[in-house]
PQR file of N, CA, C, O and H, with PARSE charges and radii, in Angstrom:
ATOM      1  N   UNK A   1     -12.763 -33.156 -16.160 -0.4000 1.5000
ATOM      2  CA  UNK A   1     -13.268 -32.516 -14.941 -0.0000 2.0000
ATOM      3  C   UNK A   1     -12.660 -31.400 -14.376  0.5500 1.7000
ATOM      4  O   UNK A   1     -11.469 -31.238 -14.113 -0.5500 1.4000
ATOM      5  N   UNK A   2     -13.872 -30.432 -14.169 -0.4000 1.5000
ATOM      6  CA  UNK A   2     -13.061 -29.248 -13.761 -0.0000 2.0000
ATOM      7  C   UNK A   2     -13.156 -28.889 -12.364  0.5500 1.7000
ATOM      8  O   UNK A   2     -14.124 -29.116 -11.639 -0.5500 1.4000
ATOM      9  H   UNK A   2     -14.840 -30.564 -14.382  0.4000 1.0000
ATOM     10  N   UNK A   3     -12.073 -28.309 -12.038 -0.4000 1.5000
ATOM     11  CA  UNK A   3     -11.742 -28.483 -10.302 -0.0000 2.0000
ATOM     12  C   UNK A   3     -12.352 -26.903  -9.725  0.5500 1.7000
ATOM     13  O   UNK A   3     -12.346 -25.846 -10.356 -0.5500 1.4000
ATOM     14  H   UNK A   3     -11.286 -28.125 -12.627  0.4000 1.0000
ATOM     15  N   UNK A   4     -12.820 -27.130  -8.442 -0.4000 1.5000
ATOM     16  CA  UNK A   4     -13.665 -25.996  -7.973 -0.0000 2.0000
ATOM     17  C   UNK A   4     -12.360 -25.093  -7.797  0.5500 1.7000
ATOM     18  O   UNK A   4     -11.218 -25.545  -7.711 -0.5500 1.4000
ATOM     19  H   UNK A   4     -12.825 -27.989  -7.929  0.4000 1.0000
ATOM     20  N   UNK A   5     -12.684 -23.858  -7.759 -0.4000 1.5000
ATOM     21  CA  UNK A   5     -11.858 -22.403  -7.381 -0.0000 2.0000
ATOM     22  C   UNK A   5     -11.709 -22.643  -5.749  0.5500 1.7000
ATOM     23  O   UNK A   5     -12.602 -22.935  -4.953 -0.5500 1.4000
ATOM     24  H   UNK A   5     -13.612 -23.491  -7.829  0.4000 1.0000
ATOM     25  N   UNK A   6     -10.463 -22.453  -5.531 -0.4000 1.5000
ATOM     26  CA  UNK A   6      -9.948 -22.354  -3.886 -0.0000 2.0000
ATOM     27  C   UNK A   6     -10.467 -21.109  -3.513  0.5500 1.7000
ATOM     28  O   UNK A   6     -10.538 -20.094  -4.205 -0.5500 1.4000
ATOM     29  H   UNK A   6      -9.738 -22.215  -6.177  0.4000 1.0000
ATOM     30  N   UNK A   7     -10.884 -21.310  -2.155 -0.4000 1.5000
ATOM     31  CA  UNK A   7     -11.343 -19.945  -1.050 -0.0000 2.0000
ATOM     32  C   UNK A   7     -10.275 -19.095  -1.061  0.5500 1.7000
ATOM     33  O   UNK A   7      -9.094 -19.442  -1.040 -0.5500 1.4000
ATOM     34  H   UNK A   7     -10.825 -22.135  -1.593  0.4000 1.0000
ATOM     35  N   UNK A   8     -10.794 -17.714  -1.102 -0.4000 1.5000
ATOM     36  CA  UNK A   8      -9.817 -16.972  -1.170 -0.0000 2.0000
ATOM     37  C   UNK A   8      -9.872 -16.178   0.081  0.5500 1.7000
ATOM     38  O   UNK A   8     -11.042 -15.914   0.359 -0.5500 1.4000
ATOM     39  H   UNK A   8     -11.753 -17.432  -1.120  0.4000 1.0000
ATOM     40  N   UNK A   9      -8.961 -15.674   0.990 -0.4000 1.5000
ATOM     41  CA  UNK A   9      -9.118 -15.104   2.160 -0.0000 2.0000
ATOM     42  C   UNK A   9      -9.350 -13.548   2.054  0.5500 1.7000
ATOM     43  O   UNK A   9      -8.400 -12.938   1.564 -0.5500 1.4000
ATOM     44  H   UNK A   9      -8.011 -15.889   0.764  0.4000 1.0000
ATOM     45  N   UNK A  10     -10.186 -12.974   2.337 -0.4000 1.5000
ATOM     46  CA  UNK A  10     -10.381 -11.663   2.246 -0.0000 2.0000
ATOM     47  C   UNK A  10      -9.223 -10.514   2.913  0.5500 1.7000
ATOM     48  O   UNK A  10      -8.652 -10.846   3.952 -0.5500 1.4000
ATOM     49  H   UNK A  10     -10.958 -13.470   2.735  0.4000 1.0000
ATOM     50  N   UNK A  11      -9.035  -9.720   2.543 -0.4000 1.5000
ATOM     51  CA  UNK A  11      -7.898  -8.747   3.218 -0.0000 2.0000
ATOM     52  C   UNK A  11      -8.725  -7.726   4.461  0.5500 1.7000
ATOM     53  O   UNK A  11      -9.862  -7.336   4.198 -0.5500 1.4000
ATOM     54  H   UNK A  11      -9.499  -9.450   1.700  0.4000 1.0000
ATOM     55  N   UNK A  12      -8.293  -7.467   5.352 -0.4000 1.5000
ATOM     56  CA  UNK A  12      -9.213  -6.661   6.092 -0.0000 2.0000
ATOM     57  C   UNK A  12      -9.356  -5.269   5.517  0.5500 1.7000
ATOM     58  O   UNK A  12      -8.545  -4.742   4.755 -0.5500 1.4000
ATOM     59  H   UNK A  12      -7.369  -7.784   5.566  0.4000 1.0000
ATOM     60  N   UNK A  13     -10.532  -4.707   5.987 -0.4000 1.5000
ATOM     61  CA  UNK A  13     -10.845  -3.632   5.349 -0.0000 2.0000
ATOM     62  C   UNK A  13     -10.063  -2.399   6.025  0.5500 1.7000
ATOM     63  O   UNK A  13     -10.630  -2.244   7.107 -0.5500 1.4000
ATOM     64  H   UNK A  13     -11.191  -5.135   6.606  0.4000 1.0000
ATOM     65  N   UNK A  14      -9.064  -1.476   5.913 -0.4000 1.5000
ATOM     66  CA  UNK A  14      -8.610  -0.418   6.256 -0.0000 2.0000
ATOM     67  C   UNK A  14      -9.199   0.744   7.038  0.5500 1.7000
ATOM     68  O   UNK A  14      -8.614   1.499   7.814 -0.5500 1.4000
ATOM     69  H   UNK A  14      -8.603  -1.602   5.035  0.4000 1.0000
ATOM     70  N   UNK A  15     -10.703   0.731   6.612 -0.4000 1.5000
ATOM     71  CA  UNK A  15     -11.684   1.556   7.058 -0.0000 2.0000
ATOM     72  C   UNK A  15     -12.458   1.461   8.479  0.5500 1.7000
ATOM     73  O   UNK A  15     -13.050   2.350   9.091 -0.5500 1.4000
ATOM     74  H   UNK A  15     -11.179   0.117   5.982  0.4000 1.0000
ATOM     75  N   UNK A  16     -12.215  -0.225   8.885 -0.4000 1.5000
ATOM     76  CA  UNK A  16     -13.009  -0.758  10.035 -0.0000 2.0000
ATOM     77  C   UNK A  16     -11.928  -0.975  11.291  0.5500 1.7000
ATOM     78  O   UNK A  16     -10.763  -1.053  10.902 -0.5500 1.4000
ATOM     79  H   UNK A  16     -11.734  -0.947   8.388  0.4000 1.0000
ATOM     80  N   UNK A  17     -12.077  -1.059  12.385 -0.4000 1.5000
ATOM     81  CA  UNK A  17     -11.310  -1.178  13.485 -0.0000 2.0000
ATOM     82  C   UNK A  17     -11.859  -2.068  14.276  0.5500 1.7000
ATOM     83  O   UNK A  17     -13.084  -2.085  14.388 -0.5500 1.4000
ATOM     84  H   UNK A  17     -13.024  -0.996  12.701  0.4000 1.0000
ATOM     85  N   UNK A  18     -11.089  -2.935  14.944 -0.4000 1.5000
ATOM     86  CA  UNK A  18     -11.430  -3.813  16.209 -0.0000 2.0000
ATOM     87  C   UNK A  18     -11.655  -3.020  17.298  0.5500 1.7000
ATOM     88  O   UNK A  18     -10.938  -2.061  17.585 -0.5500 1.4000
ATOM     89  H   UNK A  18     -10.093  -2.921  14.854  0.4000 1.0000
ATOM     90  N   UNK A  19     -12.773  -3.429  18.024 -0.4000 1.5000
ATOM     91  CA  UNK A  19     -12.605  -2.748  19.591 -0.0000 2.0000
ATOM     92  C   UNK A  19     -11.708  -3.256  20.212  0.5500 1.7000
ATOM     93  O   UNK A  19     -11.191  -4.230  19.665 -0.5500 1.4000
ATOM     94  H   UNK A  19     -13.355  -4.208  17.791  0.4000 1.0000
ATOM     95  N   UNK A  20     -11.143  -2.819  21.606 -0.4000 1.5000
ATOM     96  CA  UNK A  20     -10.166  -3.483  22.311 -0.0000 2.0000
ATOM     97  C   UNK A  20     -11.071  -4.537  23.408  0.5500 1.7000
ATOM     98  O   UNK A  20     -12.044  -4.251  24.105 -0.5500 1.4000
ATOM     99  H   UNK A  20     -11.562  -2.027  22.050  0.4000 1.0000
ATOM    100  N   UNK A  21     -10.424  -5.698  23.275 -0.4000 1.5000
ATOM    101  CA  UNK A  21     -10.971  -6.851  24.087 -0.0000 2.0000
ATOM    102  C   UNK A  21     -11.759  -7.594  23.360  0.5500 1.7000
ATOM    103  O   UNK A  21     -12.400  -8.446  23.975 -0.5500 1.4000
ATOM    104  H   UNK A  21      -9.633  -5.931  22.708  0.4000 1.0000
ATOM    105  N   UNK A  22     -11.950  -7.497  21.829 -0.4000 1.5000
ATOM    106  CA  UNK A  22     -13.103  -8.185  21.331 -0.0000 2.0000
ATOM    107  C   UNK A  22     -12.134  -8.780  20.179  0.5500 1.7000
ATOM    108  O   UNK A  22     -11.185  -8.135  19.732 -0.5500 1.4000
ATOM    109  H   UNK A  22     -11.429  -6.805  21.329  0.4000 1.0000
ATOM    110  N   UNK A  23     -12.468 -10.043  19.760 -0.4000 1.5000
ATOM    111  CA  UNK A  23     -11.602 -10.847  18.872 -0.0000 2.0000
ATOM    112  C   UNK A  23     -12.513 -11.301  17.918  0.5500 1.7000
ATOM    113  O   UNK A  23     -13.725 -11.304  18.134 -0.5500 1.4000
ATOM    114  H   UNK A  23     -13.239 -10.567  20.122  0.4000 1.0000
ATOM    115  N   UNK A  24     -11.956 -11.727  16.766 -0.4000 1.5000
ATOM    116  CA  UNK A  24     -13.383 -12.198  15.699 -0.0000 2.0000
ATOM    117  C   UNK A  24     -13.705 -13.932  16.276  0.5500 1.7000
ATOM    118  O   UNK A  24     -12.987 -14.524  17.081 -0.5500 1.4000
ATOM    119  H   UNK A  24     -10.972 -11.725  16.590  0.4000 1.0000
ATOM    120  N   UNK A  25     -14.717 -14.389  15.748 -0.4000 1.5000
ATOM    121  CA  UNK A  25     -14.867 -15.550  16.092 -0.0000 2.0000
ATOM    122  C   UNK A  25     -13.932 -16.429  15.121  0.5500 1.7000
ATOM    123  O   UNK A  25     -13.596 -16.077  13.990 -0.5500 1.4000
ATOM    124  H   UNK A  25     -15.300 -13.908  15.094  0.4000 1.0000
ATOM    125  N   UNK A  26     -13.563 -17.654  15.763 -0.4000 1.5000
ATOM    126  CA  UNK A  26     -12.413 -18.649  14.798 -0.0000 2.0000
ATOM    127  C   UNK A  26     -13.654 -19.618  14.402  0.5500 1.7000
ATOM    128  O   UNK A  26     -14.828 -19.753  14.745 -0.5500 1.4000
ATOM    129  H   UNK A  26     -13.836 -17.940  16.681  0.4000 1.0000
ATOM    130  N   UNK A  27     -12.771 -20.201  13.517 -0.4000 1.5000
ATOM    131  CA  UNK A  27     -13.630 -21.354  12.963 -0.0000 2.0000
ATOM    132  C   UNK A  27     -14.125 -22.477  13.782  0.5500 1.7000
ATOM    133  O   UNK A  27     -15.190 -23.067  13.603 -0.5500 1.4000
ATOM    134  H   UNK A  27     -11.817 -20.092  13.238  0.4000 1.0000
ATOM    135  N   UNK A  28     -13.081 -22.758  14.875 -0.4000 1.5000
ATOM    136  CA  UNK A  28     -13.110 -23.890  15.746 -0.0000 2.0000
ATOM    137  C   UNK A  28     -14.483 -23.298  16.777  0.5500 1.7000
ATOM    138  O   UNK A  28     -15.409 -24.057  17.062 -0.5500 1.4000
ATOM    139  H   UNK A  28     -12.216 -22.279  15.021  0.4000 1.0000
ATOM    140  N   UNK A  29     -14.447 -22.206  17.141 -0.4000 1.5000
ATOM    141  CA  UNK A  29     -15.740 -21.791  17.911 -0.0000 2.0000
ATOM    142  C   UNK A  29     -16.526 -21.910  17.316  0.5500 1.7000
ATOM    143  O   UNK A  29     -17.259 -22.801  17.746 -0.5500 1.4000
ATOM    144  H   UNK A  29     -13.695 -21.589  16.909  0.4000 1.0000
ATOM    145  N   UNK A  30     -16.961 -21.350  16.197 -0.4000 1.5000
ATOM    146  CA  UNK A  30     -18.061 -21.276  15.323 -0.0000 2.0000
ATOM    147  C   UNK A  30     -18.762 -22.769  15.012  0.5500 1.7000
ATOM    148  O   UNK A  30     -19.971 -22.974  14.903 -0.5500 1.4000
ATOM    149  H   UNK A  30     -16.366 -20.626  15.847  0.4000 1.0000
ATOM    150  N   UNK A  31     -17.503 -23.921  14.880 -0.4000 1.5000
ATOM    151  CA  UNK A  31     -18.024 -25.590  14.517 -0.0000 2.0000
ATOM    152  C   UNK A  31     -18.451 -25.901  15.939  0.5500 1.7000
ATOM    153  O   UNK A  31     -19.398 -26.641  16.203 -0.5500 1.4000
ATOM    154  H   UNK A  31     -16.521 -23.754  14.969  0.4000 1.0000
ATOM    155  N   UNK A  32     -17.772 -25.352  16.745 -0.4000 1.5000
ATOM    156  CA  UNK A  32     -18.262 -25.660  18.381 -0.0000 2.0000
ATOM    157  C   UNK A  32     -19.230 -25.418  18.572  0.5500 1.7000
ATOM    158  O   UNK A  32     -19.871 -26.329  19.096 -0.5500 1.4000
ATOM    159  H   UNK A  32     -17.003 -24.751  16.530  0.4000 1.0000
ATOM    160  N   UNK A  33     -19.943 -24.186  18.322 -0.4000 1.5000
ATOM    161  CA  UNK A  33     -21.281 -23.784  18.499 -0.0000 2.0000
ATOM    162  C   UNK A  33     -22.553 -24.708  17.935  0.5500 1.7000
ATOM    163  O   UNK A  33     -23.612 -25.047  18.464 -0.5500 1.4000
ATOM    164  H   UNK A  33     -19.422 -23.446  17.897  0.4000 1.0000
ATOM    165  N   UNK A  34     -21.946 -24.971  16.571 -0.4000 1.5000
ATOM    166  CA  UNK A  34     -22.842 -25.823  15.905 -0.0000 2.0000
ATOM    167  C   UNK A  34     -22.841 -26.875  15.898  0.5500 1.7000
ATOM    168  O   UNK A  34     -23.660 -27.496  15.221 -0.5500 1.4000
ATOM    169  H   UNK A  34     -21.086 -24.695  16.141  0.4000 1.0000
ATOM    170  N   UNK A  35     -21.875 -27.506  16.685 -0.4000 1.5000
ATOM    171  CA  UNK A  35     -22.125 -29.166  17.138 -0.0000 2.0000
ATOM    172  C   UNK A  35     -22.723 -28.980  18.481  0.5500 1.7000
ATOM    173  O   UNK A  35     -22.935 -30.082  18.987 -0.5500 1.4000
ATOM    174  H   UNK A  35     -21.209 -27.001  17.235  0.4000 1.0000
ATOM    175  N   UNK A  36     -23.099 -27.923  19.303 -0.4000 1.5000
ATOM    176  CA  UNK A  36     -23.996 -28.098  20.735 -0.0000 2.0000
ATOM    177  C   UNK A  36     -25.212 -27.827  20.127  0.5500 1.7000
ATOM    178  O   UNK A  36     -26.158 -27.975  20.901 -0.5500 1.4000
ATOM    179  H   UNK A  36     -22.926 -27.028  18.892  0.4000 1.0000
ATOM    180  N   UNK A  37     -25.571 -27.409  18.771 -0.4000 1.5000
ATOM    181  CA  UNK A  37     -27.315 -26.952  18.904 -0.0000 2.0000
ATOM    182  C   UNK A  37     -28.028 -28.353  18.513  0.5500 1.7000
ATOM    183  O   UNK A  37     -27.437 -29.239  17.897 -0.5500 1.4000
ATOM    184  H   UNK A  37     -24.803 -27.289  18.142  0.4000 1.0000
ATOM    185  N   UNK A  38     -29.316 -28.438  18.930 -0.4000 1.5000
ATOM    186  CA  UNK A  38     -30.044 -29.699  18.429 -0.0000 2.0000
ATOM    187  C   UNK A  38     -30.189 -30.002  17.188  0.5500 1.7000
ATOM    188  O   UNK A  38     -30.364 -29.078  16.394 -0.5500 1.4000
ATOM    189  H   UNK A  38     -29.796 -27.718  19.431  0.4000 1.0000
ATOM    190  N   UNK A  39     -30.150 -31.410  16.699 -0.4000 1.5000
ATOM    191  CA  UNK A  39     -30.486 -31.634  15.504 -0.0000 2.0000
ATOM    192  C   UNK A  39     -31.591 -31.452  15.055  0.5500 1.7000
ATOM    193  O   UNK A  39     -32.571 -31.861  15.678 -0.5500 1.4000
ATOM    194  H   UNK A  39     -30.008 -32.162  17.343  0.4000 1.0000
ATOM    195  N   UNK A  40     -31.725 -30.751  13.783 -0.4000 1.5000
ATOM    196  CA  UNK A  40     -32.947 -30.381  13.021 -0.0000 2.0000
ATOM    197  C   UNK A  40     -32.875 -31.586  11.838  0.5500 1.7000
ATOM    198  O   UNK A  40     -31.894 -32.179  11.387 -0.5500 1.4000
ATOM    199  H   UNK A  40     -30.929 -30.419  13.277  0.4000 1.0000
ATOM    200  N   UNK A  41     -34.529 -31.725  11.471 -0.4000 1.5000
ATOM    201  CA  UNK A  41     -34.772 -32.604  10.315 -0.0000 2.0000
ATOM    202  C   UNK A  41     -34.171 -31.850   8.711  0.5500 1.7000
ATOM    203  O   UNK A  41     -34.142 -30.620   8.687 -0.5500 1.4000
ATOM    204  H   UNK A  41     -35.326 -31.243  11.837  0.4000 1.0000
ATOM    205  N   UNK A  42     -33.775 -32.523   7.600 -0.4000 1.5000
ATOM    206  CA  UNK A  42     -33.574 -31.731   6.792 -0.0000 2.0000
ATOM    207  C   UNK A  42     -34.759 -31.331   6.026  0.5500 1.7000
ATOM    208  O   UNK A  42     -34.661 -30.287   5.381 -0.5500 1.4000
ATOM    209  H   UNK A  42     -33.799 -33.523   7.620  0.4000 1.0000
ATOM    210  N   UNK A  43     -36.055 -32.096   5.980 -0.4000 1.5000
ATOM    211  CA  UNK A  43     -37.305 -31.843   5.470 -0.0000 2.0000
ATOM    212  C   UNK A  43     -38.222 -31.227   6.698  0.5500 1.7000
ATOM    213  O   UNK A  43     -37.903 -31.163   7.885 -0.5500 1.4000
ATOM    214  H   UNK A  43     -36.135 -32.944   6.504  0.4000 1.0000
ATOM    215  N   UNK A  44     -39.260 -30.859   6.175 -0.4000 1.5000
ATOM    216  CA  UNK A  44     -40.728 -30.794   7.142 -0.0000 2.0000
ATOM    217  C   UNK A  44     -41.166 -32.215   7.531  0.5500 1.7000
ATOM    218  O   UNK A  44     -41.137 -33.053   6.630 -0.5500 1.4000
ATOM    219  H   UNK A  44     -39.519 -30.910   5.210  0.4000 1.0000
ATOM    220  N   UNK A  45     -41.559 -32.591   8.732 -0.4000 1.5000
ATOM    221  CA  UNK A  45     -41.657 -33.858   9.149 -0.0000 2.0000
ATOM    222  C   UNK A  45     -43.460 -33.838   8.597  0.5500 1.7000
ATOM    223  O   UNK A  45     -44.040 -32.762   8.454 -0.5500 1.4000
ATOM    224  H   UNK A  45     -41.582 -31.910   9.465  0.4000 1.0000
ATOM    225  N   UNK A  46     -43.996 -34.869   8.400 -0.4000 1.5000
ATOM    226  CA  UNK A  46     -45.209 -35.446   8.375 -0.0000 2.0000
ATOM    227  C   UNK A  46     -46.160 -35.350   9.777  0.5500 1.7000
ATOM    228  O   UNK A  46     -45.764 -35.941  10.781 -0.5500 1.4000
ATOM    229  H   UNK A  46     -43.524 -35.743   8.516  0.4000 1.0000
ATOM    230  N   UNK A  47     -47.227 -34.706   9.804 -0.4000 1.5000
ATOM    231  CA  UNK A  47     -47.528 -35.482  11.323 -0.0000 2.0000
ATOM    232  C   UNK A  47     -47.940 -36.962  11.191  0.5500 1.7000
ATOM    233  O   UNK A  47     -48.276 -37.477  10.125 -0.5500 1.4000
ATOM    234  H   UNK A  47     -47.550 -34.226   8.988  0.4000 1.0000
ATOM    235  N   UNK A  48     -47.885 -37.541  12.282 -0.4000 1.5000
ATOM    236  CA  UNK A  48     -48.579 -39.057  12.680 -0.0000 2.0000
ATOM    237  C   UNK A  48     -49.901 -38.714  12.732  0.5500 1.7000
ATOM    238  O   UNK A  48     -50.316 -38.198  13.770 -0.5500 1.4000
ATOM    239  H   UNK A  48     -47.612 -37.122  13.148  0.4000 1.0000
ATOM    240  N   UNK A  49     -50.795 -38.938  11.626 -0.4000 1.5000
ATOM    241  CA  UNK A  49     -52.021 -39.055  12.057 -0.0000 2.0000
ATOM    242  C   UNK A  49     -52.985 -40.262  11.910  0.5500 1.7000
ATOM    243  O   UNK A  49     -54.176 -40.216  11.603 -0.5500 1.4000
ATOM    244  H   UNK A  49     -50.457 -39.358  10.783  0.4000 1.0000
ATOM    245  N   UNK A  50     -52.052 -41.601  12.256 -0.4000 1.5000
ATOM    246  CA  UNK A  50     -52.691 -42.714  12.359 -0.0000 2.0000
ATOM    247  C   UNK A  50     -52.170 -43.447  13.329  0.5500 1.7000
ATOM    248  O   UNK A  50     -51.237 -42.852  13.868 -0.5500 1.4000
ATOM    249  H   UNK A  50     -51.085 -41.638  12.505  0.4000 1.0000
ATOM    250  N   UNK A  51     -52.381 -44.472  13.767 -0.4000 1.5000
ATOM    251  CA  UNK A  51     -51.789 -45.433  14.815 -0.0000 2.0000
ATOM    252  C   UNK A  51     -52.632 -45.328  16.192  0.5500 1.7000
ATOM    253  O   UNK A  51     -53.756 -44.829  16.141 -0.5500 1.4000
ATOM    254  H   UNK A  51     -53.140 -44.955  13.330  0.4000 1.0000
ATOM    255  N   UNK A  52     -52.179 -45.728  17.257 -0.4000 1.5000
ATOM    256  CA  UNK A  52     -52.699 -46.267  18.586 -0.0000 2.0000
ATOM    257  C   UNK A  52     -53.399 -45.246  19.137  0.5500 1.7000
ATOM    258  O   UNK A  52     -54.449 -45.595  19.678 -0.5500 1.4000
ATOM    259  H   UNK A  52     -51.266 -46.133  17.299  0.4000 1.0000
ATOM    260  N   UNK A  53     -53.075 -43.813  19.172 -0.4000 1.5000
ATOM    261  CA  UNK A  53     -53.615 -42.538  19.692 -0.0000 2.0000
ATOM    262  C   UNK A  53     -54.447 -41.768  18.807  0.5500 1.7000
ATOM    263  O   UNK A  53     -54.974 -40.693  19.094 -0.5500 1.4000
ATOM    264  H   UNK A  53     -52.223 -43.530  18.733  0.4000 1.0000
ATOM    265  N   UNK A  54     -54.533 -42.391  17.698 -0.4000 1.5000
ATOM    266  CA  UNK A  54     -55.790 -41.451  16.701 -0.0000 2.0000
ATOM    267  C   UNK A  54     -56.777 -41.343  16.989  0.5500 1.7000
ATOM    268  O   UNK A  54     -57.478 -42.347  17.115 -0.5500 1.4000
ATOM    269  H   UNK A  54     -54.104 -43.264  17.465  0.4000 1.0000
ATOM    270  N   UNK A  55     -57.347 -39.895  17.256 -0.4000 1.5000
ATOM    271  CA  UNK A  55     -58.585 -39.745  18.088 -0.0000 2.0000
ATOM    272  C   UNK A  55     -60.022 -40.376  16.714  0.5500 1.7000
ATOM    273  O   UNK A  55     -61.220 -40.576  16.913 -0.5500 1.4000
ATOM    274  H   UNK A  55     -56.778 -39.079  17.153  0.4000 1.0000
ATOM    275  N   UNK A  56     -59.325 -40.498  15.612 -0.4000 1.5000
ATOM    276  CA  UNK A  56     -60.572 -41.115  14.643 -0.0000 2.0000
ATOM    277  C   UNK A  56     -60.732 -42.494  14.682  0.5500 1.7000
ATOM    278  O   UNK A  56     -61.675 -43.106  14.181 -0.5500 1.4000
ATOM    279  H   UNK A  56     -58.352 -40.336  15.450  0.4000 1.0000
ATOM    280  N   UNK A  57     -59.739 -43.001  15.321 -0.4000 1.5000
ATOM    281  CA  UNK A  57     -59.916 -44.761  15.526 -0.0000 2.0000
ATOM    282  C   UNK A  57     -60.770 -44.794  17.037  0.5500 1.7000
ATOM    283  O   UNK A  57     -60.641 -44.103  18.048 -0.5500 1.4000
ATOM    284  H   UNK A  57     -58.972 -42.504  15.728  0.4000 1.0000
ATOM    285  N   UNK A  58     -61.715 -45.952  16.690 -0.4000 1.5000
ATOM    286  CA  UNK A  58     -62.401 -46.394  17.562 -0.0000 2.0000
ATOM    287  C   UNK A  58     -61.657 -47.255  18.588  0.5500 1.7000
ATOM    288  O   UNK A  58     -61.471 -48.460  18.418 -0.5500 1.4000
ATOM    289  H   UNK A  58     -61.820 -46.514  15.869  0.4000 1.0000
ATOM    290  N   UNK A  59     -61.187 -46.478  19.807 -0.4000 1.5000
ATOM    291  CA  UNK A  59     -60.438 -47.611  20.576 -0.0000 2.0000
ATOM    292  C   UNK A  59     -60.976 -48.674  21.569  0.5500 1.7000
ATOM    293  O   UNK A  59     -60.343 -49.312  22.410 -0.5500 1.4000
ATOM    294  H   UNK A  59     -61.338 -45.500  19.945  0.4000 1.0000
ATOM    295  N   UNK A  60     -62.254 -48.709  21.280 -0.4000 1.5000
ATOM    296  CA  UNK A  60     -63.315 -49.653  22.033 -0.0000 2.0000
ATOM    297  C   UNK A  60     -62.992 -50.818  21.544  0.5500 1.7000
ATOM    298  O   UNK A  60     -63.094 -51.785  22.299 -0.5500 1.4000
ATOM    299  H   UNK A  60     -62.768 -48.190  20.597  0.4000 1.0000
ATOM    300  N   UNK A  61     -62.527 -51.020  20.179 -0.4000 1.5000
ATOM    301  CA  UNK A  61     -62.396 -52.429  19.458 -0.0000 2.0000
ATOM    302  C   UNK A  61     -60.850 -52.928  20.126  0.5500 1.7000
ATOM    303  O   UNK A  61     -60.388 -53.890  19.511 -0.5500 1.4000
ATOM    304  H   UNK A  61     -62.443 -50.235  19.566  0.4000 1.0000
ATOM    305  N   UNK A  62     -60.193 -52.554  20.999 -0.4000 1.5000
ATOM    306  CA  UNK A  62     -59.138 -53.221  21.524 -0.0000 2.0000
ATOM    307  C   UNK A  62     -59.562 -53.907  22.731  0.5500 1.7000
ATOM    308  O   UNK A  62     -58.943 -54.905  23.099 -0.5500 1.4000
ATOM    309  H   UNK A  62     -60.569 -51.773  21.498  0.4000 1.0000
ATOM    310  N   UNK A  63     -60.545 -53.474  23.372 -0.4000 1.5000
ATOM    311  CA  UNK A  63     -61.024 -53.978  24.571 -0.0000 2.0000
ATOM    312  C   UNK A  63     -62.261 -55.248  24.117  0.5500 1.7000
ATOM    313  O   UNK A  63     -62.858 -55.870  24.996 -0.5500 1.4000
ATOM    314  H   UNK A  63     -61.047 -52.663  23.072  0.4000 1.0000
TER
END
């Protein structure tokens, strides 16, 4: 069984600088933002084209 490589932390680039009053987004903030997002389906949903409100169905037969 082969182990996965551990994630490495990249060192900051000395050619870049941080603006005053701005902090990088933390993992906790990012996870909190993701938790607040509405749930999305993993696959594309099929349209419901059958059932009680199907316009192709003769609803008169119900009465």
